[in-house]
C-alpha positions as a Markdown table, in Angstrom:
| # | Residue | x | y | z |
|---|---|---|---|---|
| 1 | Met | -137.2 | -37.3 | -18.8 |
| 2 | Thr | -136.0 | -36.0 | -15.1 |
| 3 | Arg | -135.5 | -39.4 | -14.1 |
| 4 | His | -132.7 | -40.2 | -16.7 |
| 5 | Arg | -131.3 | -37.0 | -16.6 |
| 6 | Val | -129.4 | -37.3 | -13.9 |
| 7 | Pro | -127.3 | -40.4 | -14.0 |
| 8 | Ala | -126.7 | -39.1 | -17.3 |
| 9 | Leu | -124.8 | -36.4 | -16.5 |
| 10 | Val | -123.2 | -38.4 | -13.6 |
| 11 | Leu | -122.2 | -40.8 | -16.0 |
| 12 | Met | -120.5 | -38.1 | -18.3 |
| 13 | Thr | -119.1 | -36.1 | -15.0 |
| 14 | Val | -117.2 | -39.2 | -14.7 |
| 15 | Leu | -116.3 | -39.9 | -17.9 |
| 16 | Gly | -114.9 | -36.6 | -18.5 |
| 17 | Tyr | -112.7 | -37.1 | -15.6 |
| 18 | Ile | -111.5 | -40.4 | -16.4 |
| 19 | Val | -110.0 | -38.9 | -19.6 |
| 20 | Ala | -108.5 | -35.4 | -17.8 |
| 21 | Ala | -107.1 | -37.1 | -15.4 |
| 22 | Pro | -103.4 | -38.2 | -16.2 |
| 23 | Ala | -102.4 | -42.3 | -16.4 |
| 24 | Met | -101.1 | -43.8 | -13.5 |
| 25 | Ala | -97.6 | -43.3 | -13.8 |
| 26 | Gln | -95.8 | -46.5 | -14.1 |
| 27 | Arg | -93.1 | -48.0 | -11.5 |
| 28 | Tyr | -90.2 | -49.9 | -13.9 |
| 29 | Thr | -89.0 | -47.6 | -17.3 |
| 30 | Ala | -86.1 | -49.2 | -19.8 |
| 31 | Lys | -85.7 | -46.1 | -22.1 |
| 32 | Arg | -82.9 | -46.3 | -24.8 |
| 33 | Asp | -80.4 | -43.1 | -25.4 |
| 34 | Gly | -78.2 | -44.5 | -27.7 |
| 35 | Asp | -75.7 | -46.8 | -26.7 |
| 36 | Val | -77.4 | -46.2 | -23.0 |
| 37 | Val | -80.2 | -48.0 | -21.4 |
| 38 | Ala | -81.3 | -46.2 | -18.0 |
| 39 | Leu | -83.8 | -48.4 | -16.1 |
| 40 | Ala | -85.5 | -46.8 | -12.9 |
| 41 | Asp | -87.6 | -48.3 | -10.3 |
| 42 | Thr | -89.5 | -45.1 | -9.7 |
| 43 | Thr | -91.0 | -45.6 | -6.3 |
| 44 | Ala | -87.4 | -46.6 | -4.8 |
| 45 | Arg | -85.9 | -44.3 | -6.5 |
| 46 | Met | -83.4 | -46.7 | -8.1 |
| 47 | Asn | -81.8 | -45.5 | -11.3 |
| 48 | Val | -79.4 | -48.1 | -13.4 |
| 49 | Asp | -77.6 | -47.0 | -16.6 |
| 50 | Val | -76.2 | -49.2 | -18.5 |
| 51 | Val | -73.3 | -48.8 | -21.4 |
| 52 | Thr | -74.8 | -51.4 | -24.0 |
| 53 | Ser | -71.9 | -51.8 | -25.7 |
| 54 | Met | -69.9 | -52.9 | -22.8 |
| 55 | Gly | -72.1 | -54.8 | -21.3 |
| 56 | Lys | -71.6 | -52.8 | -18.4 |
| 57 | Ala | -73.7 | -50.5 | -15.2 |
| 58 | Trp | -72.2 | -47.2 | -15.4 |
| 59 | Lys | -74.2 | -45.4 | -12.8 |
| 60 | Ile | -76.0 | -47.3 | -9.8 |
| 61 | Gln | -78.0 | -44.8 | -8.2 |
| 62 | Val | -80.5 | -44.3 | -5.4 |
| 63 | Asn | -82.3 | -41.3 | -4.5 |
| 64 | Gly | -79.7 | -39.3 | -6.8 |
| 65 | Gln | -76.8 | -40.7 | -4.7 |
| 66 | Asn | -74.0 | -43.0 | -6.3 |
| 67 | Leu | -73.6 | -46.6 | -5.2 |
| 68 | Val | -70.5 | -47.3 | -7.3 |
| 69 | Arg | -67.4 | -45.6 | -9.0 |
| 70 | Thr | -68.2 | -44.0 | -11.7 |
| 71 | Ser | -66.3 | -41.7 | -14.8 |
| 72 | Pro | -66.6 | -38.0 | -14.2 |
| 73 | Ser | -68.9 | -39.0 | -17.7 |
| 74 | Leu | -70.3 | -40.8 | -20.1 |
| 75 | Asp | -67.6 | -40.6 | -22.7 |
| 76 | Ala | -64.8 | -40.9 | -20.0 |
| 77 | Phe | -66.4 | -43.8 | -18.8 |
| 78 | Val | -66.8 | -45.0 | -22.4 |
| 79 | Ala | -63.1 | -44.0 | -23.5 |
| 80 | Asn | -62.0 | -45.8 | -20.3 |
| 81 | Ser | -64.2 | -47.6 | -17.7 |
| 82 | Gly | -61.4 | -48.8 | -15.8 |
| 83 | Leu | -62.5 | -50.6 | -12.1 |
| 84 | Asn | -65.4 | -47.7 | -12.2 |
| 85 | Gly | -69.1 | -49.2 | -12.5 |
| 86 | Met | -69.7 | -52.6 | -12.3 |
| 87 | Pro | -66.1 | -54.8 | -14.0 |
| 88 | Leu | -66.7 | -58.1 | -15.0 |
| 89 | Leu | -63.8 | -60.0 | -14.1 |
| 90 | Ala | -63.2 | -62.7 | -17.0 |
| 91 | Pro | -62.6 | -65.4 | -18.2 |
| 92 | Phe | -60.9 | -65.3 | -14.5 |
| 93 | Ala | -61.2 | -63.5 | -11.8 |
| 94 | Asn | -58.2 | -61.7 | -10.5 |
| 95 | Arg | -54.4 | -63.4 | -10.0 |
| 96 | Leu | -53.0 | -66.1 | -11.6 |
| 97 | Asp | -49.6 | -67.4 | -9.8 |
| 98 | Glu | -47.9 | -67.6 | -13.7 |
| 99 | Thr | -48.7 | -66.4 | -17.1 |
| 100 | Ala | -50.5 | -69.7 | -17.6 |
| 101 | Phe | -53.8 | -71.3 | -16.4 |
| 102 | Tyr | -54.7 | -75.2 | -16.0 |
| 103 | Ala | -57.7 | -77.0 | -17.1 |
| 104 | Asn | -58.4 | -80.4 | -18.1 |
| 105 | Gly | -54.8 | -81.2 | -17.2 |
| 106 | Lys | -53.6 | -79.3 | -19.9 |
| 107 | Lys | -51.7 | -76.2 | -19.5 |
| 108 | Tyr | -52.7 | -73.5 | -21.5 |
| 109 | Asn | -49.6 | -70.4 | -21.9 |
| 110 | Phe | -50.9 | -67.1 | -22.7 |
| 111 | Asp | -49.5 | -64.9 | -25.4 |
| 112 | Leu | -48.1 | -61.8 | -23.5 |
| 113 | Glu | -46.9 | -59.8 | -26.3 |
| 114 | Leu | -50.8 | -59.6 | -27.3 |
| 115 | Gly | -51.0 | -57.2 | -24.5 |
| 116 | Asn | -54.8 | -57.9 | -22.7 |
| 117 | Val | -52.8 | -60.2 | -20.3 |
| 118 | Arg | -49.5 | -58.9 | -18.3 |
| 119 | Gly | -47.4 | -60.7 | -16.3 |
| 120 | Pro | -46.1 | -62.1 | -13.7 |
| 121 | Ile | -48.9 | -61.7 | -12.1 |
| 122 | Pro | -51.7 | -61.7 | -14.3 |
| 123 | Gly | -55.2 | -60.7 | -12.7 |
| 124 | Thr | -59.0 | -59.4 | -13.8 |
| 125 | Gly | -59.0 | -61.4 | -17.0 |
| 126 | Phe | -59.1 | -59.1 | -20.3 |
| 127 | Val | -63.0 | -58.8 | -21.2 |
| 128 | Asn | -63.3 | -55.7 | -18.9 |
| 129 | Gly | -63.8 | -52.2 | -21.1 |
| 130 | Ser | -64.4 | -54.5 | -24.6 |
| 131 | Lys | -66.7 | -53.1 | -26.5 |
| 132 | Ala | -67.8 | -56.0 | -28.1 |
| 133 | Trp | -71.3 | -56.9 | -26.6 |
| 134 | Gln | -74.8 | -56.8 | -28.1 |
| 135 | Leu | -78.2 | -55.5 | -26.6 |
| 136 | Val | -80.6 | -58.6 | -27.0 |
| 137 | Glu | -83.5 | -56.3 | -25.7 |
| 138 | Phe | -84.8 | -53.9 | -23.0 |
| 139 | Lys | -87.9 | -54.0 | -21.5 |
| 140 | Ala | -90.4 | -52.6 | -18.7 |
| 141 | Asp | -93.6 | -54.4 | -17.2 |
| 142 | Gly | -95.5 | -54.4 | -14.1 |
| 143 | Lys | -92.7 | -56.1 | -11.9 |
| 144 | Ser | -89.2 | -54.8 | -13.5 |
| 145 | Ala | -87.1 | -53.3 | -16.1 |
| 146 | Trp | -83.9 | -54.6 | -17.8 |
| 147 | Val | -81.8 | -54.6 | -19.8 |
| 148 | Thr | -79.9 | -58.0 | -21.6 |
| 149 | Cys | -76.8 | -57.6 | -23.6 |
| 150 | Arg | -74.3 | -60.7 | -24.6 |
| 151 | Leu | -70.7 | -60.8 | -25.8 |
| 152 | Asp | -69.4 | -63.5 | -28.9 |
| 153 | Phe | -66.0 | -64.6 | -26.8 |
| 154 | Tyr | -65.7 | -67.0 | -28.8 |
| 155 | Lys | -66.2 | -64.4 | -32.4 |
| 156 | Ile | -62.5 | -62.2 | -31.3 |
| 157 | Pro | -59.7 | -64.2 | -31.9 |
| 158 | Glu | -57.2 | -61.9 | -29.1 |
| 159 | Phe | -59.5 | -63.4 | -26.5 |
| 160 | Met | -59.7 | -66.7 | -28.0 |
| 161 | Lys | -55.6 | -67.1 | -28.1 |
| 162 | Gln | -55.6 | -66.3 | -24.4 |
| 163 | Phe | -58.1 | -68.5 | -23.2 |
| 164 | Pro | -59.4 | -71.0 | -26.1 |
| 165 | Phe | -62.9 | -72.2 | -25.1 |
| 166 | Ala | -66.0 | -70.8 | -27.3 |
| 167 | His | -68.7 | -69.7 | -25.2 |
| 168 | Thr | -71.1 | -67.2 | -24.9 |
| 169 | Ile | -70.9 | -64.6 | -21.9 |
| 170 | Thr | -74.9 | -62.5 | -21.6 |
| 171 | Leu | -75.5 | -60.4 | -18.2 |
| 172 | Thr | -78.9 | -59.0 | -17.2 |
| 173 | Tyr | -79.2 | -56.4 | -15.2 |
| 174 | Arg | -82.6 | -55.7 | -13.4 |
| 175 | Val | -84.3 | -53.5 | -10.9 |
| 176 | Ser | -87.1 | -54.8 | -9.1 |
| 177 | Glu | -88.9 | -53.6 | -5.8 |
| 178 | Gly | -85.4 | -51.5 | -5.0 |
| 179 | Ala | -83.3 | -54.6 | -5.6 |
| 180 | Leu | -80.5 | -54.3 | -8.7 |
| 181 | Glu | -80.5 | -57.9 | -10.0 |
| 182 | Val | -77.1 | -58.8 | -12.4 |
| 183 | His | -78.0 | -62.0 | -13.4 |
| 184 | Thr | -75.0 | -63.5 | -15.2 |
| 185 | Arg | -75.3 | -67.1 | -18.0 |
| 186 | Leu | -72.2 | -68.5 | -19.2 |
| 187 | Asp | -73.1 | -71.2 | -22.2 |
| 188 | Asn | -69.8 | -73.0 | -23.5 |
| 189 | Leu | -69.9 | -74.0 | -27.2 |
| 190 | Ser | -66.6 | -75.9 | -27.0 |
| 191 | Gly | -66.1 | -79.6 | -26.7 |
| 192 | Glu | -64.6 | -79.2 | -23.9 |
| 193 | Pro | -65.6 | -79.3 | -19.7 |
| 194 | Met | -65.0 | -75.1 | -19.8 |
| 195 | Pro | -63.9 | -73.7 | -15.5 |
| 196 | Ala | -66.4 | -70.7 | -14.6 |
| 197 | Val | -63.7 | -68.5 | -12.5 |
| 198 | Ile | -65.4 | -65.3 | -13.4 |
| 199 | Gly | -66.1 | -62.2 | -11.0 |
| 200 | Phe | -67.6 | -59.0 | -10.4 |
| 201 | His | -65.4 | -55.5 | -9.1 |
| 202 | Pro | -67.7 | -53.4 | -8.2 |
| 203 | Ile | -66.3 | -50.5 | -5.4 |
| 204 | Tyr | -68.8 | -49.6 | -2.9 |
| 205 | Glu | -69.4 | -46.5 | -0.9 |
| 206 | Leu | -72.3 | -44.6 | 1.4 |
| 207 | Pro | -73.4 | -40.8 | 0.7 |
| 208 | Asp | -72.7 | -40.2 | 4.4 |
| 209 | Gly | -69.5 | -40.2 | 6.6 |
| 210 | Asn | -65.7 | -42.7 | 4.9 |
| 211 | Arg | -63.7 | -45.3 | 5.4 |
| 212 | Asp | -62.6 | -44.5 | 8.9 |
| 213 | Asp | -66.2 | -43.8 | 9.6 |
| 214 | Trp | -68.0 | -47.5 | 8.0 |
| 215 | Thr | -68.7 | -50.7 | 9.6 |
| 216 | Val | -68.7 | -54.2 | 7.0 |
| 217 | Ser | -70.6 | -57.2 | 7.8 |
| 218 | Val | -69.2 | -60.5 | 6.1 |
| 219 | Asp | -71.6 | -63.7 | 5.4 |
| 220 | Ala | -68.6 | -66.0 | 5.6 |
| 221 | Lys | -66.3 | -68.2 | 7.9 |
| 222 | Thr | -62.9 | -69.0 | 6.3 |
| 223 | His | -59.7 | -66.5 | 5.0 |
| 224 | Trp | -57.7 | -67.9 | 2.7 |
| 225 | Ile | -54.3 | -66.4 | 3.5 |
| 226 | Glu | -52.1 | -64.5 | 1.2 |
| 227 | Ile | -48.1 | -63.6 | 0.3 |
| 228 | Pro | -48.8 | -59.7 | -0.2 |
| 229 | Gln | -48.3 | -60.4 | -3.5 |
| 230 | Arg | -52.4 | -61.8 | -2.8 |
| 231 | Leu | -51.6 | -65.2 | -3.7 |
| 232 | Pro | -53.3 | -67.7 | -1.8 |
| 233 | Thr | -50.9 | -70.4 | -0.3 |
| 234 | Gly | -53.3 | -73.0 | 0.2 |
| 235 | Glu | -54.1 | -71.9 | 3.8 |
| 236 | Thr | -56.8 | -70.8 | 5.8 |
| 237 | Gln | -58.2 | -70.2 | 8.7 |
| 238 | Pro | -61.0 | -68.8 | 10.7 |
| 239 | Ile | -62.7 | -65.3 | 9.6 |
| 240 | Glu | -62.0 | -63.3 | 13.5 |
| 241 | Ser | -58.4 | -64.5 | 13.5 |
| 242 | Phe | -57.5 | -62.4 | 10.5 |
| 243 | Phe | -60.0 | -59.3 | 11.3 |
| 244 | Asn | -58.1 | -59.6 | 15.1 |
| 245 | Thr | -58.9 | -56.1 | 15.9 |
| 246 | Asp | -62.6 | -57.1 | 15.7 |
| 247 | Lys | -63.9 | -60.4 | 17.1 |
| 248 | Asn | -67.4 | -60.7 | 15.7 |
| 249 | Arg | -67.8 | -61.2 | 11.8 |
| 250 | Thr | -71.5 | -58.9 | 11.3 |
| 251 | Ala | -69.5 | -55.6 | 13.0 |
| 252 | Ile | -65.8 | -55.0 | 11.2 |
| 253 | Lys | -64.6 | -51.7 | 11.5 |
| 254 | Leu | -62.5 | -50.2 | 8.3 |
| 255 | Lys | -60.6 | -47.8 | 10.5 |
| 256 | Asn | -59.0 | -50.9 | 12.5 |
| 257 | Tyr | -57.1 | -52.0 | 9.2 |
| 258 | Ala | -55.0 | -50.9 | 6.5 |
| 259 | Leu | -55.4 | -52.8 | 2.8 |
| 260 | Ile | -57.6 | -55.2 | 3.2 |
| 261 | Asp | -57.6 | -57.5 | -0.7 |
| 262 | Asp | -58.2 | -60.7 | 0.6 |
| 263 | Val | -60.4 | -64.0 | -0.3 |
| 264 | Phe | -63.3 | -65.5 | 2.1 |
| 265 | Thr | -65.0 | -68.7 | 1.7 |
| 266 | Asp | -67.3 | -70.7 | 3.6 |
| 267 | Leu | -69.7 | -68.3 | 2.5 |
| 268 | Ile | -73.0 | -68.3 | 5.7 |
| 269 | Arg | -76.5 | -69.5 | 3.9 |
| 270 | Asp | -79.8 | -68.3 | 4.3 |
| 271 | Ala | -82.4 | -70.6 | 3.6 |
| 272 | Asn | -82.7 | -69.5 | -0.1 |
| 273 | Gly | -78.9 | -70.5 | -0.3 |
| 274 | Arg | -77.8 | -66.7 | -0.5 |
| 275 | Ala | -74.8 | -64.8 | 2.0 |
| 276 | Thr | -74.8 | -61.1 | 2.1 |
| 277 | Met | -72.1 | -58.6 | 2.9 |
| 278 | Arg | -73.3 | -54.9 | 4.4 |
| 279 | Leu | -71.8 | -51.6 | 4.5 |
| 280 | Met | -73.0 | -49.7 | 7.2 |
| 281 | Tyr | -73.2 | -46.0 | 8.5 |
| 282 | Asn | -75.6 | -44.2 | 10.5 |
| 283 | Gly | -78.3 | -46.1 | 10.0 |
| 284 | Lys | -77.7 | -46.6 | 6.4 |
| 285 | Glu | -76.8 | -49.8 | 4.9 |
| 286 | Leu | -76.0 | -51.0 | 1.5 |
| 287 | Asp | -75.9 | -54.8 | 1.1 |
| 288 | Glu | -74.6 | -57.6 | -1.7 |
| 289 | Thr | -76.2 | -60.7 | -1.9 |
| 290 | Leu | -74.4 | -63.6 | -3.0 |
| 291 | Gly | -76.6 | -66.3 | -5.2 |
| 292 | Pro | -75.4 | -70.3 | -4.2 |
| 293 | Lys | -73.0 | -70.3 | -7.2 |
| 294 | Phe | -70.8 | -67.5 | -5.8 |
| 295 | Arg | -69.1 | -69.6 | -3.2 |
| 296 | Thr | -65.9 | -66.8 | -2.7 |
| 297 | Val | -66.1 | -63.0 | -1.9 |
| 298 | Leu | -63.4 | -60.7 | -2.2 |
| 299 | Leu | -62.7 | -57.4 | 0.3 |
| 300 | Trp | -60.7 | -54.7 | -1.0 |
| 301 | Ser | -60.2 | -51.4 | 1.0 |
| 302 | Thr | -57.8 | -49.5 | 0.7 |
| 303 | Pro | -56.9 | -46.9 | 3.6 |
| 304 | Leu | -58.1 | -43.3 | 3.2 |
| 305 | Ser | -54.4 | -41.8 | 3.2 |
| 306 | Ala | -53.9 | -43.6 | -0.4 |
| 307 | Ala | -57.3 | -44.1 | -1.4 |
| 308 | Ala | -57.4 | -41.5 | -3.4 |
| 309 | Gly | -55.2 | -43.2 | -6.3 |
| 310 | Gly | -56.7 | -46.7 | -5.5 |
| 311 | Gly | -59.8 | -48.1 | -7.4 |
| 312 | Arg | -60.4 | -45.5 | -9.9 |
| 313 | Gly | -59.1 | -46.6 | -13.9 |
| 314 | Gly | -57.7 | -49.9 | -12.3 |
| 315 | Gly | -54.3 | -47.9 | -12.0 |
| 316 | Gly | -53.9 | -48.9 | -8.2 |
| 317 | Arg | -54.8 | -52.7 | -8.6 |
| 318 | Asp | -53.2 | -52.9 | -12.2 |
| 319 | Gly | -50.0 | -51.1 | -10.3 |
| 320 | Arg | -49.6 | -54.6 | -8.6 |
| 321 | Gly | -49.2 | -57.1 | -11.6 |
| 322 | Gly | -52.5 | -57.5 | -12.6 |
| 323 | Ala | -54.0 | -57.3 | -16.4 |
| 324 | Gly | -54.9 | -54.3 | -18.2 |
| 325 | Arg | -57.5 | -53.9 | -19.7 |
| 326 | Ala | -58.5 | -55.0 | -23.5 |
| 327 | Gly | -57.1 | -52.7 | -25.2 |
| 328 | Ala | -54.4 | -51.3 | -23.5 |
| 329 | Pro | -50.8 | -51.1 | -24.4 |
| 330 | Ala | -48.5 | -54.3 | -24.3 |
| 331 | Ala | -46.4 | -54.6 | -21.3 |
| 332 | Pro | -43.2 | -55.6 | -21.2 |
| 333 | Leu | -42.6 | -59.0 | -21.6 |
| 334 | Ala | -42.7 | -61.1 | -18.0 |
| 335 | Pro | -41.0 | -64.0 | -16.9 |
| 336 | Ser | -43.8 | -67.5 | -17.7 |
| 337 | Gly | -43.5 | -68.2 | -13.7 |
| 338 | Pro | -44.7 | -69.9 | -11.6 |
| 339 | Phe | -44.4 | -67.3 | -9.2 |
| 340 | Pro | -43.4 | -69.1 | -6.1 |
| 341 | Val | -46.0 | -69.0 | -3.0 |
| 342 | Asp | -44.4 | -70.0 | -0.2 |
| 343 | Pro | -46.8 | -70.6 | 3.2 |
| 344 | Ala | -44.4 | -69.2 | 5.3 |
| 345 | Gln | -44.5 | -65.8 | 3.4 |
| 346 | Gly | -48.6 | -66.1 | 4.2 |
| 347 | Val | -50.2 | -62.2 | 5.7 |
| 348 | Lys | -52.8 | -64.0 | 8.5 |
| 349 | Ile | -53.6 | -61.0 | 10.5 |
| 350 | Ala | -55.0 | -58.4 | 8.9 |
| 351 | Pro | -52.3 | -55.1 | 8.6 |
| 352 | Pro | -53.6 | -52.6 | 11.0 |
| 353 | Ala | -54.5 | -49.0 | 10.6 |
| 354 | Val | -51.5 | -46.1 | 10.0 |
| 355 | Pro | -52.1 | -43.1 | 11.1 |
| 356 | Pro | -51.2 | -40.0 | 9.6 |
| 357 | Ala | -48.3 | -38.2 | 9.8 |
| 358 | Glu | -48.4 | -35.0 | 11.9 |
| 359 | Gly | -49.7 | -32.1 | 9.6 |
| 360 | Ala | -50.8 | -34.9 | 6.9 |
| 361 | Ala | -53.3 | -32.8 | 4.4 |
| 362 | Gln | -56.9 | -34.2 | 5.2 |
| 363 | Pro | -57.5 | -37.3 | 2.5 |
| 364 | Ala | -59.4 | -36.3 | -1.2 |
| 365 | Ser | -61.9 | -39.8 | -0.9 |
| 366 | Lys | -64.0 | -40.7 | 0.4 |
| 367 | Gly | -62.4 | -44.1 | 0.4 |
| 368 | Phe | -64.6 | -47.2 | -0.4 |
| 369 | Ile | -65.0 | -50.9 | -0.4 |
| 370 | Ala | -65.0 | -54.3 | -2.7 |
| 371 | Phe | -67.3 | -56.9 | -1.9 |
| 372 | Glu | -65.6 | -58.9 | -5.0 |
| 373 | Pro | -68.7 | -61.9 | -6.1 |
| 374 | Met | -66.5 | -64.6 | -7.2 |
| 375 | Ile | -67.2 | -68.3 | -9.0 |
| 376 | Gly | -64.3 | -69.4 | -8.0 |
| 377 | Ile | -61.2 | -68.4 | -4.9 |
| 378 | Thr | -58.2 | -66.1 | -6.8 |
| 379 | Asn | -55.7 | -68.5 | -8.5 |
| 380 | Ala | -58.2 | -71.2 | -8.2 |
| 381 | Leu | -57.6 | -72.5 | -12.3 |
| 382 | Asn | -53.6 | -73.5 | -11.3 |
| 383 | Leu | -54.6 | -74.5 | -7.5 |
| 384 | Ala | -57.7 | -77.3 | -9.0 |
| 385 | Gln | -54.7 | -78.6 | -11.1 |
| 386 | Lys | -52.1 | -78.5 | -8.2 |
| 387 | Gly | -55.0 | -80.4 | -5.7 |
| 388 | Ile | -55.4 | -76.9 | -3.2 |
| 389 | Tyr | -58.6 | -76.1 | -4.4 |
| 390 | Lys | -61.6 | -78.6 | -4.2 |
| 391 | Glu | -64.4 | -76.4 | -5.3 |
| 392 | Leu | -63.6 | -75.3 | -8.7 |
| 393 | Gln | -66.4 | -75.2 | -10.7 |
| 394 | Thr | -66.5 | -76.5 | -14.6 |
| 395 | Ile | -69.3 | -75.9 | -17.1 |
| 396 | Pro | -69.9 | -79.2 | -19.6 |
| 397 | Ala | -69.7 | -78.9 | -23.5 |
| 398 | Gly | -72.8 | -77.8 | -24.8 |
| 399 | Gly | -73.6 | -76.6 | -21.0 |
| 400 | Ser | -74.2 | -73.3 | -19.0 |
| 401 | Trp | -73.6 | -71.9 | -16.1 |
| 402 | Glu | -76.2 | -68.9 | -14.8 |
| 403 | Glu | -76.3 | -66.9 | -11.2 |
| 404 | Ser | -77.3 | -64.2 | -9.8 |
| 405 | Phe | -76.1 | -62.0 | -6.9 |
| 406 | Trp | -78.4 | -58.5 | -5.5 |
| 407 | Val | -77.5 | -54.6 | -4.3 |
| 408 | Thr | -80.3 | -53.3 | -1.9 |
| 409 | Thr | -80.2 | -50.1 | 0.2 |
| 410 | Lys | -81.9 | -49.4 | 3.1 |
| 411 | Gly | -81.8 | -45.4 | 4.6 |
| 412 | Tyr | -81.8 | -43.7 | 1.8 |
């Protein structure tokens, strides 16, 4: 009997410990609270909150630090998200040189009375801020946590009136191994090829320092020369010619320049076909990595003297002729264009920084840099029609387009 009691007692002790011990914490979670799905990578301390009816991330955090600009509260974000969070620019990204676009050799004029497209230089599309998105799923497993939302573009008459290509947009936000992946799928339900020219507009800032302290690295070779209205002339030059104060594209000091709002292509890819844009300061990094079908990146950063008013709510950018958000009040009718783009007006060198006036107050903002992943360059639709832009991507009737970009950090 004695021989059998010891193993039995040991077994009972072990079983008791297993029952009493807390379950091992799950690394990835996806939790829903009303209209928000919260994704978490507890090991990397990455948290992403997505407003599902908007298909839009409103908080992207690592170690409690926001990576993108956001609204002061969820209610404020839902009421007017503007360019905060992770805005989608669709069905076209950034600007057009007239209040019309071309596709498949046809001209499509915008209806300016609807108010979701403004002239004379339409910009940023009109999907951002829409609350017509549907939650498809949210899940977590041992490898990641994700949420998927879909916008049935073809069901919204005021959208179809401006861009008459029936399609759906599906966005999946996924956290895994300390990275946020933003995956986009476009499904063309129309009977004709559909041009793909969307983009995103994340506005990044590091927790330490400010714009004048930060350095950026850009995996791109070519700068598209633009007129002051931020429309490409069709001329290009090496990126080093534009950032003429910093000859190394991997060490561009933002303090050396005033407004940057420029398009770069010929992205430099790694073995997986990905290109990386990097924001750096004091050993901390924020990286945005673009998949192969994102062929363009637009850099946007305003100098600190203007940073307090640029970027939040979209006011700074819309004020240069960009489109308002869906539901915005109608703008006065504007000429149909085309807007004159004279190559002689092209700005070939990044404007130098302007020292603050003596006695000027300290800036109220840290400043920012937006690395905007885009499928094509600014005004791609109309420049392709003119034969100037050669890389316009199209989706065949009944076909789809998919690609991702990733956000990671170092040193947080």
